[in-house]
C-alpha positions in Angstrom: 164.1 -3.8 -18.8 165.0 -7.5 -18.1 163.4 -9.0 -15.0 166.6 -9.4 -13.0 167.7 -5.9 -13.8 164.3 -4.5 -12.8 164.6 -6.2 -9.4 168.1 -4.9 -8.9 167.2 -1.3 -10.0 164.3 -1.2 -7.7 165.8 -3.0 -4.7 165.9 0.1 -2.5 162.2 0.7 -3.1 161.3 -2.9 -2.6 163.0 -2.9 0.8 161.6 0.5 1.8 158.0 -0.7 1.1 158.6 -3.8 3.3 159.9 -1.6 6.1 156.6 0.4 6.0 154.6 -2.8 6.2 156.7 -4.1 9.1 156.0 -0.9 11.0 152.2 -1.9 11.3 151.8 -4.0 14.5 149.2 -6.3 13.0 149.0 -8.7 16.0 145.8 -10.8 15.4 145.9 -12.5 18.8 145.5 -9.3 20.8 142.3 -7.3 20.3 144.3 -4.2 21.4 145.8 -4.2 18.0 142.5 -4.5 16.0 142.8 -1.2 14.2 146.4 -2.0 13.2 145.4 -5.3 11.7 142.8 -3.6 9.5 145.5 -1.0 8.6 147.8 -3.8 7.4 145.0 -5.1 5.2 144.6 -1.8 3.5 148.4 -1.6 3.0 148.4 -5.0 1.3 145.4 -3.9 -1.0 147.2 -0.7 -1.9 150.4 -2.6 -2.6 148.7 -5.0 -5.0 147.0 -2.1 -6.9 150.4 -0.4 -7.1 152.0 -3.5 -8.4 149.5 -3.8 -11.3 146.7 -6.2 -10.5 143.4 -5.7 -12.4 141.4 -5.6 -9.1 142.2 -5.7 -5.5 139.5 -5.9 -2.8 139.1 -6.2 1.0 136.9 -9.2 1.7 135.2 -8.9 5.1 134.9 -12.0 7.4 133.5 -12.5 10.9 137.1 -11.5 12.0 139.9 -9.9 10.1 139.6 -9.4 6.3 141.1 -11.3 3.5 142.8 -9.3 0.8 142.1 -10.7 -2.7 143.7 -9.5 -5.9 144.1 -10.8 -9.4 145.6 -10.3 -12.8 144.2 -12.4 -15.7 146.5 -12.0 -18.7 145.2 -15.0 -20.7 142.3 -17.2 -20.0 144.2 -20.1 -21.6 147.3 -19.6 -19.5 147.8 -21.5 -16.2 146.8 -19.7 -12.9 148.9 -19.4 -9.8 147.1 -18.7 -6.5 149.4 -17.0 -4.0 148.6 -17.4 -0.3 150.2 -15.5 2.6 149.3 -13.7 5.8 149.7 -10.2 7.0 149.0 -10.8 10.7 151.9 -11.5 13.1 152.6 -13.0 16.4 152.6 -11.0 19.6 156.1 -9.4 20.2 156.3 -10.3 24.0 158.6 -10.4 25.8 159.5 -6.9 24.7 162.5 -6.6 27.1 164.3 -9.3 25.1 164.3 -7.4 21.9 167.5 -5.6 20.9 165.4 -3.0 19.1 161.6 -2.2 19.1 159.7 -5.0 17.3 157.8 -2.6 15.1 160.7 -0.2 14.3 162.5 -2.2 11.7 166.3 -1.9 11.6 168.8 -3.4 9.2 171.9 -5.0 10.8 174.7 -7.1 9.4 175.3 -10.5 11.2 177.7 -13.4 10.8 175.0 -15.3 9.0 173.8 -12.3 7.0 176.9 -10.3 6.0 174.8 -8.2 3.6 172.3 -7.4 6.3 169.1 -8.7 7.8 165.9 -6.8 8.7 165.0 -7.1 12.3 161.2 -6.7 13.1 158.2 -8.8 14.1 156.8 -10.4 10.9 159.9 -9.9 8.8 160.2 -13.7 8.1 156.7 -14.8 9.3 155.2 -13.8 7.0 155.2 -10.3 5.8 158.7 -10.4 4.3 157.9 -13.6 2.6 154.5 -12.9 1.1 155.6 -9.5 0.0 158.2 -11.1 -2.2 155.3 -12.3 -4.3 154.0 -8.9 -4.6 157.3 -7.6 -5.8 158.0 -10.6 -8.1 154.6 -10.0 -9.7 155.4 -6.3 -10.2 158.8 -7.2 -11.7 157.3 -9.8 -14.1 154.6 -7.5 -15.2 157.0 -4.5 -15.7 159.5 -6.6 -17.7 156.8 -8.3 -19.8 157.6 -11.7 -18.4 154.4 -12.5 -16.6 153.5 -15.9 -18.3 150.7 -17.0 -15.8 147.5 -15.5 -14.5 148.0 -14.7 -10.8 145.6 -14.5 -7.9 146.5 -13.3 -4.4 144.7 -14.3 -1.2 146.4 -12.7 1.8 144.7 -13.3 5.1 145.0 -11.7 8.6 144.2 -14.6 10.9 146.9 -17.3 10.2 148.5 -16.8 13.6 145.1 -17.5 15.3 144.0 -20.6 13.2 142.6 -19.2 9.9 139.0 -20.0 10.9 137.5 -17.5 8.7 139.7 -18.4 5.7 138.3 -21.8 5.9 134.7 -20.4 5.4 136.0 -18.0 2.7 137.7 -20.7 0.7 134.7 -23.1 0.8 132.4 -20.2 -0.3 134.6 -19.0 -3.1 135.8 -22.0 -4.9 135.2 -20.7 -8.4 136.8 -17.3 -7.5 139.9 -19.1 -6.3 140.1 -21.6 -9.1 143.7 -22.1 -10.1 146.3 -24.7 -11.2 148.6 -24.4 -8.2 148.8 -22.7 -4.8 152.2 -21.1 -4.1 153.1 -20.3 -0.5 156.2 -18.8 1.0 155.7 -19.2 4.7 158.3 -21.8 5.4 162.1 -22.0 5.6 164.9 -23.5 3.5 168.0 -25.3 4.9 170.2 -22.4 3.8 171.1 -20.4 0.8 173.9 -22.8 0.1 171.5 -25.7 0.4 168.1 -24.6 -1.1 165.2 -26.7 -0.2 161.5 -27.1 -0.8 159.1 -28.1 2.0 157.1 -31.2 1.2 155.5 -31.8 4.6 154.1 -29.8 7.5 152.8 -30.9 10.9 149.3 -30.2 12.1 148.4 -28.5 15.3 146.0 -28.8 18.3 146.2 -25.8 20.7 144.7 -26.0 24.2 144.5 -23.9 27.3 144.0 -25.6 30.8 143.0 -24.1 34.1 143.3 -25.8 37.5 141.3 -24.4 40.4 141.7 -25.2 44.1 140.2 -22.9 46.7 137.8 -20.2 45.7 140.4 -17.4 46.5 144.1 -17.1 47.2 145.1 -18.3 50.7 147.9 -17.7 53.2 150.5 -20.4 52.5 151.3 -20.8 56.1 147.9 -21.1 57.5 146.6 -23.4 54.7 149.7 -24.8 53.1 149.8 -28.6 53.4 146.0 -28.9 54.0 144.7 -27.6 50.7 145.8 -28.5 47.2 148.0 -25.9 45.5 146.8 -25.5 41.9 150.4 -24.8 40.6 151.8 -27.9 42.2 149.0 -30.0 40.9 149.2 -28.5 37.4 153.0 -29.1 37.2 152.5 -32.8 38.2 149.7 -33.2 35.6 151.8 -31.7 32.8 154.9 -33.7 33.7 152.9 -36.9 33.5 152.1 -36.3 29.9 155.5 -37.6 28.9 157.2 -40.8 30.1 160.9 -41.4 30.7 161.5 -41.8 26.9 159.6 -38.5 26.1 156.9 -40.5 24.7 153.4 -38.9 25.1 151.3 -40.8 27.5 147.8 -39.8 26.4 145.9 -43.0 25.6 145.2 -43.3 21.8 147.5 -40.4 20.9 149.7 -42.5 18.6 146.9 -44.7 17.1 147.1 -42.9 13.7 150.8 -42.1 13.6 152.6 -43.8 10.7 155.8 -45.6 11.6 158.3 -45.2 8.8 160.8 -47.8 7.7 164.6 -47.6 7.7 164.8 -46.7 4.0 162.6 -43.7 4.4 164.2 -42.6 7.5 167.7 -42.9 6.1 166.7 -40.8 3.1 165.1 -38.2 5.4 168.4 -37.9 7.3 170.4 -37.3 4.2 169.4 -33.7 4.3 172.4 -31.5 5.2 172.3 -31.0 9.0 175.1 -30.4 11.5 173.9 -31.2 15.0 176.9 -29.5 16.5 176.2 -26.3 14.7 172.5 -26.7 15.6 173.4 -26.8 19.3 175.9 -23.9 19.1 173.3 -21.7 17.4 170.8 -22.3 20.2 173.4 -22.4 23.0 172.3 -25.8 24.2 174.6 -28.6 25.4 172.4 -31.5 24.0 169.3 -31.9 21.9 166.3 -33.4 23.6 163.3 -35.4 22.5 161.6 -38.7 21.8 164.0 -41.6 22.3 164.9 -43.5 19.2 164.6 -40.7 16.8 167.1 -38.2 15.2 166.5 -34.5 15.5 165.4 -34.4 11.9 162.9 -37.1 12.5 161.6 -35.5 15.7 160.9 -32.4 13.9 159.5 -33.8 10.6 157.7 -37.1 11.2 157.0 -37.3 14.9 154.2 -35.6 16.9 155.0 -33.5 20.0 153.4 -31.9 23.0 154.8 -28.7 24.5 153.9 -26.2 27.1 153.8 -22.7 25.6 153.1 -20.8 28.6 152.3 -21.3 32.4 151.2 -19.0 35.0 149.6 -18.6 38.6 150.0 -17.2 41.9 152.2 -14.1 42.7 154.8 -13.2 40.1 155.5 -9.5 41.1 158.7 -8.2 42.7 159.6 -9.5 46.2 157.9 -12.2 48.1 154.2 -13.0 48.8 153.5 -16.2 50.7 150.3 -17.1 48.8 148.6 -20.4 48.0 147.0 -19.5 44.7 143.4 -20.2 43.7 144.2 -21.0 40.1 146.9 -22.1 37.8 146.8 -22.1 33.9 148.9 -23.2 31.0 148.8 -23.1 27.2 149.7 -26.4 25.5 150.2 -27.1 21.9 150.5 -30.5 20.1 152.2 -30.7 16.6 150.6 -33.6 14.7 151.6 -35.7 11.8 149.5 -36.9 8.8 146.4 -39.0 9.7 146.1 -37.5 13.2 142.9 -35.4 13.2 143.4 -32.3 15.3 139.8 -32.2 16.6 140.1 -35.9 17.7 143.5 -35.2 19.4 142.0 -32.3 21.3 139.2 -34.4 22.6 141.7 -37.1 23.6 143.7 -34.5 25.4 140.8 -33.0 27.2 139.5 -36.4 28.4 142.9 -37.5 29.6 143.8 -34.3 31.3 140.6 -34.2 33.3 141.0 -37.9 34.2 144.4 -37.4 35.8 143.3 -34.5 38.0 143.0 -35.3 41.7 139.6 -34.7 43.3 141.0 -31.8 45.3 140.9 -29.5 42.2 138.6 -28.6 39.4 139.9 -28.6 35.7 138.8 -26.6 32.8 140.2 -27.4 29.2 139.5 -25.0 26.4 140.5 -25.8 22.7 141.9 -22.9 20.9 142.7 -23.5 17.2 144.1 -26.3 15.2 144.7 -27.8 11.8 145.6 -30.9 9.9 149.1 -32.0 8.8 149.9 -32.0 5.1 152.3 -33.8 2.8 152.6 -32.7 -0.8 153.8 -34.9 -3.7 157.2 -34.3 -5.4 156.1 -35.5 -8.9 153.6 -32.6 -9.7 154.2 -29.9 -12.3 154.2 -27.4 -9.4 157.0 -29.2 -7.6 159.0 -29.7 -10.8 158.6 -25.9 -11.5 159.9 -25.1 -8.1 162.9 -27.4 -8.6 163.7 -25.8 -11.9 163.3 -22.3 -10.5 165.8 -23.1 -7.7 168.2 -24.7 -10.1 168.2 -21.6 -12.3 168.4 -19.2 -9.4 170.8 -20.9 -7.1 172.6 -23.2 -9.5 171.7 -26.2 -7.3 169.1 -29.0 -7.0 166.4 -28.4 -4.4 166.3 -30.7 -1.4 162.9 -31.9 -0.3 162.3 -31.5 3.4 159.6 -32.0 6.0 159.1 -29.2 8.4 157.9 -29.1 12.0 155.8 -26.0 11.7 152.0 -25.8 10.8 150.1 -24.0 8.1 146.6 -25.1 8.9 145.2 -23.9 5.6 147.5 -26.2 3.5 145.4 -29.3 4.1 142.2 -27.3 3.3 143.6 -26.2 -0.2 144.1 -29.9 -0.9 140.6 -30.9 0.3 138.5 -28.0 -0.9 140.3 -26.7 -4.0 142.0 -30.0 -5.0 145.4 -28.3 -5.2 148.7 -29.3 -3.8 150.4 -26.2 -2.4 154.0 -25.6 -3.3 155.8 -24.6 -0.1 158.6 -22.3 -1.5 159.9 -20.7 1.6 163.0 -18.6 1.9 163.4 -18.1 5.7 166.0 -19.8 7.8 165.5 -21.8 11.1 167.7 -19.2 12.7 165.2 -16.3 11.9 163.8 -16.3 15.3 160.1 -16.4 14.2 157.7 -16.1 17.1 160.6 -15.0 19.3 162.4 -11.8 20.2 164.7 -10.4 17.5 162.9 -12.0 14.5 164.7 -11.1 11.3 164.9 -11.9 7.6 168.1 -11.8 5.5 168.2 -9.3 2.7 169.8 -11.8 0.4 166.9 -14.3 1.1 164.4 -11.5 0.4 165.8 -10.5 -3.0 166.7 -14.1 -3.9 163.1 -15.1 -3.1 161.7 -12.4 -5.4 163.9 -13.7 -8.3 163.1 -17.4 -7.7 159.4 -16.7 -7.5 159.4 -15.1 -10.8 161.3 -18.1 -12.3 158.7 -20.4 -10.8 156.0 -18.7 -12.9 158.2 -19.1 -16.0 158.8 -22.8 -15.4 155.3 -23.6 -14.3 154.0 -22.1 -17.7 156.7 -24.1 -19.7 156.0 -27.4 -17.9 152.3 -26.9 -18.2 152.7 -26.6 -22.0 154.6 -29.8 -22.2 152.0 -31.7 -20.1 
């Protein structure tokens, strides 16, 4: 059976298997879901075996396991290393979901008239990495698998991939390949298919401000004792100036300033700011002065508060002056900004701006380097050719604001430039309530991934 026909004939099963994977709440950040994360790893291994790999194994780490599988058809053929992750973000706040996050439902929307699957992890990254498993199955079944393939699917991407770093360094020979293929990014749209050529890095911090040793009565002590929430808010507010420029000394020392020609080219990507605002229900965009929305997301670093808490947040009123206030703060970084150096700059600065009436604790969580991949490699040209054949359109190179920390590690340790062939959309609500993934994106992704293998093999022979 021809490959495309095989995909169409098995589409109902391909979707059903994804639904079963999405039912597993594999939240790596919360220890309460530990057993579910291991359950997801087993599901991935079983799926690889069913698809036809020669071997699939659960590789233990100090945290959650890595699932490895391979199919070596010809030692002389090129090898594609597929990376993905089976862990997902926490689903909170649950009350904002229209349906339970781990009970997948398929609904038609204006943007997805043929339906989208709503569930945590549907787009990030279960739906996307599972496309590779199904594309592999289809290629093998139709006799069109022209490359060797290795799978490395981890369970800690959402918490920094610390143990994958160790695994990659210890298994360079096992992971030897000619290209790394990743689907954990988005494209502009199905009408404007794109390939991501740049990702930002990340430094994630947690801060805690402590005043008195216990909560106090705000009438008896208010005005005479520092309120940690008030202090924390002032400290956070001071991290940006009136132009939304980050005020941490040395923060921009390694940031590259691009010339007009590069910026003009970057802004040629299809982008409707009015539509962008309508989709998000905002009146205006907001960010660093002097840069467009595309530039702010793609080539500029940022600092954002991801969560803040302290004091009494229950029903009704409680006149309390809290003992502590805390916040989670992330910084998205650009090439040449080292995440460990930035984390240290942040810690030193944040402690330095605290008044003597409070104590400050800064804890770095996880981070990773930014990455930029070339557009003249065989891998990128294969992605272009696959998109041209699948969509009938030329791929648009884009730089994305998100982070995949392992991308830079692949470049450094394995000497491979990853191809970021993602099929999600910016409107998929990843990391948010009502995350979803279009069915057209899912099936078009399976087809395009199979075409990538074909073109990567053909271009490699021409080299």
